[in-house]
C-alpha positions as CSV (number, residue, x, y, z in Angstrom):
1,M,0.4,22.4,-14.3
2,A,-2.1,21.1,-16.9
3,F,-2.9,17.4,-17.2
4,S,-1.6,17.6,-20.8
5,L,1.8,18.6,-19.5
6,L,1.9,15.6,-17.1
7,S,1.1,13.2,-19.9
8,S,3.7,14.8,-22.3
9,P,6.3,12.3,-23.4
10,S,9.0,15.0,-23.3
11,L,8.5,15.6,-19.6
12,V,10.1,12.3,-18.6
13,S,13.4,11.0,-20.1
14,I,14.9,7.7,-19.2
15,C,18.6,8.0,-18.4
16,D,19.4,4.4,-17.7
17,K,17.7,1.0,-17.1
18,S,19.5,-2.0,-15.6
19,Y,18.9,-5.2,-13.7
20,I,20.3,-5.4,-10.2
21,K,21.3,-8.8,-8.9
22,P,22.0,-9.7,-5.3
23,S,25.6,-9.0,-4.4
24,S,26.0,-12.7,-3.3
25,L,24.3,-15.8,-4.6
26,T,21.2,-17.1,-2.8
27,P,22.1,-20.5,-1.2
28,P,20.5,-23.6,-2.7
29,T,18.6,-24.2,0.5
30,H,16.6,-21.0,-0.2
31,R,16.2,-21.6,-3.9
32,F,12.4,-22.1,-3.7
33,H,10.2,-19.9,-1.6
34,K,6.8,-21.5,-0.9
35,L,3.8,-19.1,-1.0
36,S,1.2,-19.3,1.7
37,F,-2.5,-20.1,1.2
38,I,-3.3,-16.3,1.5
39,E,-0.5,-15.4,-1.0
40,Q,-1.8,-18.0,-3.5
41,S,-5.2,-16.4,-3.2
42,F,-3.8,-13.0,-4.2
43,S,-3.4,-11.8,-7.7
44,S,0.2,-10.9,-8.6
45,M,-0.4,-7.2,-8.4
46,Y,2.5,-4.9,-7.6
47,I,2.2,-2.7,-4.5
48,P,3.3,0.8,-5.8
49,L,4.8,3.3,-3.3
50,A,6.8,6.5,-3.9
51,L,8.9,8.7,-1.6
52,F,9.6,12.3,-2.5
53,Y,12.6,14.1,-1.1
54,P,13.3,17.8,-1.5
55,K,16.6,19.1,-2.9
56,V,19.2,16.4,-2.3
57,Q,22.7,17.4,-1.2
58,Q,25.0,14.4,-0.8
59,R,27.2,14.5,2.3
60,E,30.5,14.0,0.3
61,H,29.5,15.4,-3.1
62,S,28.6,18.8,-4.2
63,N,25.6,19.4,-6.4
64,N,26.9,19.0,-10.0
65,S,26.1,17.4,-13.3
66,H,27.2,14.0,-12.0
67,E,25.0,14.1,-8.9
68,H,22.1,12.2,-10.4
69,S,24.3,9.4,-11.7
70,H,26.1,9.2,-8.4
71,I,22.8,8.8,-6.5
72,A,21.6,6.2,-8.9
73,N,24.8,4.2,-8.6
74,L,24.7,4.5,-4.8
75,L,21.1,3.2,-4.8
76,Q,21.9,0.3,-7.2
77,T,24.9,-0.8,-5.0
78,S,22.8,-0.8,-1.8
79,L,19.9,-2.4,-3.5
80,S,22.2,-5.2,-4.6
81,K,23.2,-5.7,-1.0
82,T,19.6,-5.5,0.2
83,L,18.5,-8.2,-2.2
84,V,20.8,-10.7,-0.4
85,S,18.5,-10.7,2.5
86,Y,15.3,-10.0,0.5
87,Y,16.2,-12.7,-2.1
88,P,12.6,-13.7,-3.1
89,Y,12.2,-10.2,-4.6
90,A,15.1,-11.0,-6.9
91,G,13.5,-14.2,-8.2
92,V,10.6,-15.0,-10.5
93,L,7.2,-16.7,-10.1
94,R,7.6,-20.3,-11.0
95,D,3.9,-21.0,-10.6
96,N,1.1,-19.8,-8.2
97,S,2.7,-21.6,-5.2
98,T,6.4,-21.0,-5.7
99,V,8.9,-18.3,-6.2
100,D,12.1,-19.4,-7.9
101,C,14.8,-17.4,-6.1
102,N,17.2,-17.6,-9.0
103,D,18.8,-14.2,-8.5
104,M,17.5,-12.8,-11.7
105,G,17.4,-9.5,-10.0
106,A,15.3,-6.3,-9.8
107,E,14.7,-3.8,-12.5
108,F,16.1,-0.4,-11.8
109,S,15.5,2.8,-13.8
110,S,17.0,6.3,-13.5
111,V,14.9,9.1,-15.1
112,R,14.8,12.9,-15.4
113,I,11.6,14.8,-14.9
114,K,11.7,18.2,-16.5
115,C,9.8,20.2,-13.9
116,H,10.1,21.1,-10.2
117,M,8.9,18.7,-7.6
118,S,6.6,21.3,-6.2
119,E,4.6,21.3,-9.4
120,I,3.8,17.7,-8.7
121,L,3.2,17.9,-4.9
122,D,1.2,21.1,-5.1
123,H,-0.9,20.0,-8.1
124,P,-4.7,20.4,-7.6
125,D,-5.0,16.7,-8.3
126,A,-1.9,15.4,-6.6
127,S,-3.0,11.7,-6.8
128,H,-2.9,12.0,-10.6
129,A,0.2,14.1,-10.8
130,E,2.3,11.8,-8.5
131,S,1.9,8.9,-10.9
132,I,4.6,10.5,-13.1
133,V,7.3,9.0,-10.8
134,F,6.2,5.4,-11.5
135,P,7.1,3.3,-14.5
136,K,4.4,3.8,-17.1
137,D,1.4,1.4,-16.7
138,L,3.1,-0.6,-13.9
139,P,1.4,0.4,-10.6
140,W,-1.2,-2.2,-9.5
141,A,-0.6,-4.1,-12.7
142,N,-0.2,-7.9,-12.6
143,N,3.3,-9.4,-12.8
144,Y,3.2,-12.4,-15.0
145,E,5.5,-15.4,-14.8
146,G,9.0,-14.5,-15.8
147,G,8.7,-10.8,-14.9
148,N,10.6,-9.0,-12.2
149,L,9.0,-9.1,-8.7
150,L,10.6,-5.8,-7.8
151,V,10.8,-2.7,-10.0
152,A,12.5,0.4,-8.6
153,Q,13.0,3.9,-10.1
154,V,14.8,7.1,-9.1
155,S,13.5,10.3,-10.6
156,K,15.5,13.5,-10.6
157,F,13.6,16.8,-10.8
158,D,14.9,20.1,-12.2
159,C,14.9,21.6,-8.6
160,G,17.3,18.9,-7.4
161,G,14.7,16.9,-5.6
162,I,14.3,13.2,-6.2
163,A,11.6,10.6,-5.9
164,I,12.2,6.9,-5.3
165,S,9.4,4.6,-6.3
166,V,9.1,0.9,-5.9
167,C,6.6,-1.7,-7.2
168,L,6.9,-4.9,-5.2
169,S,4.9,-8.1,-5.8
170,H,2.0,-8.5,-3.4
171,K,2.6,-12.3,-3.7
172,I,5.6,-11.9,-1.5
173,G,4.6,-9.3,1.0
174,D,2.1,-6.9,2.3
175,G,2.3,-3.2,3.3
176,C,4.3,-4.0,6.4
177,S,6.7,-6.0,4.3
178,V,7.2,-3.0,2.0
179,S,8.0,-0.8,4.9
180,S,10.6,-3.2,6.2
181,F,12.2,-3.5,2.8
182,L,12.4,0.3,2.2
183,N,13.9,1.0,5.7
184,D,16.5,-1.7,5.3
185,W,17.4,-0.5,1.8
186,A,17.7,3.0,3.1
187,S,19.8,2.0,6.0
188,L,22.3,0.3,3.7
189,T,22.4,3.3,1.4
190,R,22.8,5.8,4.3
191,N,25.6,3.9,5.9
192,H,27.5,2.9,2.8
193,T,30.8,4.5,4.0
194,M,30.7,2.8,7.4
195,T,33.1,0.0,8.2
196,T,30.5,-1.7,10.4
197,V,28.6,-4.4,8.5
198,I,24.8,-3.9,8.4
199,N,22.9,-7.1,7.9
200,P,19.1,-6.8,7.4
201,S,17.4,-9.7,9.0
202,P,13.9,-10.1,7.5
203,R,12.1,-13.3,8.3
204,F,10.3,-14.7,5.2
205,V,7.4,-16.7,6.7
206,G,6.2,-18.2,3.4
207,D,3.8,-21.1,4.0
208,S,5.1,-21.8,7.5
209,I,2.0,-20.2,9.0
210,F,-0.9,-20.3,6.5
211,S,0.2,-23.5,4.9
212,T,-1.3,-25.0,1.8
213,K,-0.9,-28.4,3.3
214,T,-4.0,-27.6,5.3
215,Y,-6.2,-26.1,2.6
216,G,-4.7,-27.2,-0.7
217,P,-3.1,-25.2,-3.5
218,L,-5.1,-22.6,-5.4
219,I,-5.4,-21.9,-9.1
220,Y,-3.7,-18.7,-10.4
221,P,-6.1,-15.8,-9.7
222,Q,-6.1,-12.6,-11.7
223,F,-7.6,-9.5,-10.4
224,V,-7.3,-6.6,-12.8
225,S,-7.0,-3.1,-11.5
226,N,-10.0,-1.4,-13.0
227,L,-9.9,2.4,-12.7
228,S,-12.3,3.2,-15.5
229,E,-14.8,5.8,-14.5
230,C,-13.0,6.1,-11.1
231,I,-11.3,9.0,-9.4
232,Q,-8.9,9.0,-6.5
233,K,-8.7,11.9,-4.1
234,R,-6.1,12.6,-1.4
235,L,-7.5,13.9,1.9
236,I,-5.6,15.3,4.9
237,F,-7.1,15.0,8.4
238,P,-5.0,17.4,10.6
239,T,-4.2,16.2,14.1
240,A,-6.3,18.9,15.9
241,K,-9.4,18.1,13.9
242,L,-8.8,14.3,14.3
243,D,-8.5,14.7,18.1
244,A,-11.8,16.7,18.1
245,L,-13.5,14.0,16.1
246,R,-12.2,11.2,18.3
247,A,-13.3,13.0,21.4
248,K,-16.8,13.5,20.0
249,V,-17.2,9.9,18.9
250,A,-15.9,8.6,22.3
251,A,-18.4,10.7,24.2
252,E,-21.3,9.6,22.0
253,S,-20.4,5.9,21.3
254,G,-19.0,4.6,24.6
255,V,-15.9,3.4,22.6
256,E,-12.9,4.0,24.8
257,N,-10.1,6.0,23.0
258,P,-11.2,5.4,19.4
259,T,-8.3,5.3,17.0
260,R,-7.6,7.6,14.1
261,A,-8.2,4.8,11.7
262,E,-11.5,3.8,13.3
263,V,-13.1,7.3,13.1
264,V,-11.7,8.1,9.7
265,S,-12.7,4.8,8.0
266,A,-16.1,5.1,9.5
267,L,-16.5,8.7,8.3
268,L,-15.3,7.8,4.8
269,F,-17.7,4.9,4.6
270,K,-20.6,7.0,5.8
271,C,-19.8,9.8,3.3
272,A,-19.2,7.4,0.4
273,T,-22.4,5.5,0.9
274,K,-24.3,8.8,1.2
275,A,-22.7,10.1,-2.0
276,A,-23.7,6.8,-3.8
277,S,-27.3,7.1,-2.6
278,S,-27.5,10.6,-4.0
279,T,-27.2,9.2,-7.6
280,T,-29.8,6.5,-7.4
281,T,-33.4,6.1,-6.3
282,S,-33.0,2.6,-5.0
283,M,-29.9,2.3,-2.7
284,C,-28.8,-1.2,-1.7
285,P,-27.2,-2.0,1.7
286,S,-23.5,-1.4,2.1
287,K,-20.7,-3.3,3.9
288,L,-17.2,-2.2,4.9
289,I,-14.3,-4.7,4.8
290,N,-11.2,-3.8,6.8
291,F,-7.8,-5.6,6.3
292,L,-5.9,-6.5,9.4
293,N,-2.2,-7.0,10.0
294,V,-2.3,-9.9,12.5
295,R,1.4,-10.1,13.3
296,T,0.8,-9.0,16.9
297,M,-2.3,-11.3,17.1
298,M,-0.4,-14.5,16.3
299,K,0.8,-16.8,19.1
300,P,3.6,-16.4,19.4
301,R,3.6,-12.8,18.2
302,L,5.5,-12.1,15.0
303,P,7.9,-9.1,14.7
304,R,7.4,-6.4,12.1
305,S,10.3,-7.9,10.2
306,A,8.2,-10.9,9.4
307,I,7.9,-10.7,5.6
308,G,4.8,-12.1,3.9
309,N,1.1,-11.5,3.7
310,V,0.3,-11.9,7.4
311,L,-3.3,-10.7,7.1
312,S,-6.9,-11.2,8.0
313,L,-10.0,-9.1,7.7
314,F,-13.2,-8.2,9.4
315,S,-16.3,-6.6,8.0
316,T,-19.3,-4.7,9.3
317,S,-22.7,-6.3,8.8
318,A,-24.6,-5.0,5.8
319,I,-26.0,-1.6,6.7
320,N,-29.2,-0.1,5.3
321,T,-27.9,3.3,4.2
322,N,-31.5,4.7,4.1
323,N,-31.6,4.2,7.9
324,E,-30.2,7.3,9.5
325,E,-29.8,5.6,12.8
326,E,-27.5,2.9,11.4
327,M,-25.4,5.5,9.6
328,I,-24.6,7.8,12.5
329,L,-20.8,7.9,13.1
330,P,-20.7,6.8,16.7
331,R,-22.6,3.6,15.8
332,L,-20.3,2.9,12.9
333,V,-17.2,3.3,15.1
334,H,-18.8,1.1,17.7
335,N,-19.3,-1.7,15.1
336,L,-15.7,-1.3,13.9
337,R,-14.3,-1.6,17.4
338,K,-16.5,-4.7,18.0
339,G,-15.1,-6.2,14.7
340,V,-11.5,-5.7,15.8
341,E,-12.2,-7.1,19.3
342,V,-13.8,-10.3,17.8
343,A,-10.9,-10.7,15.4
344,S,-8.3,-10.3,18.1
345,K,-9.8,-13.2,20.1
346,K,-9.7,-15.6,17.1
347,E,-7.0,-18.1,16.5
348,Q,-5.4,-16.5,13.5
349,V,-4.6,-19.7,11.6
350,Q,-7.6,-22.0,11.9
351,Q,-10.1,-19.1,12.3
352,N,-8.5,-16.6,10.0
353,E,-11.4,-14.7,8.4
354,F,-9.4,-14.0,5.2
355,I,-8.9,-17.7,4.7
356,L,-12.5,-18.5,5.5
357,Q,-13.6,-16.0,2.9
358,V,-11.3,-17.6,0.3
359,I,-12.7,-21.1,1.0
360,D,-16.2,-19.8,0.8
361,S,-15.5,-18.2,-2.5
362,M,-14.0,-21.4,-3.8
363,K,-17.0,-23.4,-2.8
364,K,-19.2,-20.9,-4.7
365,G,-17.0,-20.9,-7.7
366,K,-16.3,-17.2,-7.4
367,M,-13.2,-15.0,-7.2
368,L,-12.1,-13.6,-3.9
369,F,-13.8,-10.3,-3.1
370,E,-16.1,-10.8,-6.1
371,N,-19.4,-9.2,-5.1
372,K,-21.2,-12.2,-3.9
373,D,-24.4,-10.3,-3.2
374,E,-25.4,-8.0,-6.0
375,N,-27.8,-6.3,-3.5
376,C,-24.9,-5.2,-1.3
377,T,-22.3,-2.6,-2.2
378,M,-18.8,-3.5,-0.9
379,Y,-16.2,-1.0,0.3
380,A,-12.7,-1.9,1.5
381,C,-10.2,-0.1,3.7
382,S,-6.5,-0.9,4.2
383,N,-4.9,0.8,7.2
384,L,-1.1,1.6,6.7
385,C,-0.8,3.9,9.6
386,K,2.1,3.4,12.1
387,Y,4.2,1.8,9.4
388,P,7.4,3.9,9.4
389,Y,7.3,5.0,5.7
390,Y,8.2,8.6,6.8
391,S,11.4,7.2,8.5
392,V,12.9,6.0,5.2
393,D,16.1,8.0,5.1
394,F,18.6,7.1,2.3
395,G,21.1,9.7,3.6
396,W,19.4,12.9,2.7
397,G,16.7,13.1,5.3
398,K,13.1,11.9,5.6
399,P,10.6,12.1,2.7
400,E,8.5,15.2,2.3
401,R,5.6,12.9,1.0
402,V,4.9,9.2,0.7
403,S,2.5,8.3,-2.0
404,L,0.5,5.3,-3.2
405,A,-0.3,5.1,-6.9
406,N,-3.9,5.4,-8.0
407,G,-5.8,2.2,-7.5
408,P,-6.4,-0.6,-7.3
409,L,-10.2,-0.8,-7.4
410,K,-13.4,1.2,-7.0
411,N,-14.7,1.9,-3.4
412,F,-11.2,1.4,-1.9
413,F,-9.7,3.5,1.0
414,F,-6.1,3.6,2.0
415,L,-5.1,5.3,5.3
416,M,-1.6,6.5,6.0
417,D,0.2,8.7,8.4
418,Y,0.6,12.3,7.2
419,Q,4.2,12.9,7.7
420,T,5.1,12.5,11.4
421,G,2.6,13.6,13.9
422,L,0.8,15.9,11.5
423,G,-2.4,13.9,11.1
424,L,-3.7,11.2,8.8
425,E,-3.9,11.0,5.0
426,A,-6.6,9.1,3.2
427,R,-6.6,8.0,-0.5
428,V,-10.1,7.4,-1.6
429,M,-11.1,5.7,-4.9
430,L,-14.7,6.1,-6.0
431,H,-16.8,6.2,-9.1
432,K,-16.4,9.7,-10.5
433,Q,-20.1,10.4,-10.3
434,H,-20.1,9.4,-6.6
435,M,-16.9,11.4,-6.0
436,S,-18.5,14.6,-7.1
437,A,-21.0,14.3,-4.2
438,F,-18.5,12.8,-1.8
439,E,-16.0,15.7,-1.9
440,C,-18.8,18.2,-1.2
441,D,-20.1,16.4,2.0
442,E,-20.2,19.1,4.7
443,E,-19.4,16.6,7.5
444,L,-16.3,15.5,5.6
445,L,-15.2,19.0,4.8
446,H,-15.4,19.9,8.5
447,F,-12.6,17.5,9.4
448,I,-10.2,17.8,6.5
449,S,-7.7,20.6,5.7
């Protein structure tokens, strides 16, 4: 399929757009949701995720001309019930510190896409092609005051397959929160005919942990997703090749049982910096920032159903990319493991590295993650592995693919499970000039399918 076809306005037609309110009113005691210090430091970007399902056959309904509207109505009804428990997503941003849980509701669209799903999933540039199932210009965009904090869309393909995409405000939750929401929404949809009442029980932590009382409120930050001159690639690391890579790294680094995320993030970092150095005569040092879900590091531990941005980070020290010894894979993995071990021993409130970085940026009058040192190139990695995105079953089975929209910034890596037990998927965003060298790296090509 040509790119021109994907951008054709006749390819997508909107069947319906509506606003879904919670099926019961949010009690006055929950009217205002206080955002944590970490959440106040975030821009109001949406987290965009899409799930693709092959030909959908409803259990009680045959495949007919009304099937799409039936599926849309079913999803709207269950979404309305889900929003009772996930009430902040049905509200609006009052300011940078508060969500007004006023039951305004979520935006829901139903669209038809005039092609087969396989034309999207098998496209040579799947990262670009998959964007068709998201509302135009919405992924990674900033949600401004008064806008919906949750936007959902169901897309029906000519083959009978569907895609369900969601864009959820990063102000309210992280990748783990999105996983909990999707699985609870799917559970209510899947069991809509059961007499047993299903009550999702998310715990919105708000500012109960990373309180602004300790650090003070923040001004409203705006990070703009900048994809100009950037390309995203989707890479698949099969289990067999991953196991071989992990065994090789373990033997040469002394790191016991290196994780999939450790070896892949180290490999991506190495290949990306190598690609960047191929386009310049003077290469500056590079640093890799890794985001951490610290729910299990908290005392007491928090469950996965804890909704919010329960995050920290750790970073490697600046590495001289011209020094081959510093860039060997076992050493990089060893440094990553050391970073995780140091982070796991910290008290995750008073010593939260994410918060310390924000405070440091405030003191220097700079935005968070703004490149403080122009002589150091920054890369970032977000690990979404082990979140059960591939368990999201609305009643027609598990998704064939889970996709993140292109973005949000240059030099960003996302790691996800590739289906169930089939390996790891990486979404890599680089400058297009660097991507040309990156995707030809022989060491990288050896470990991807």
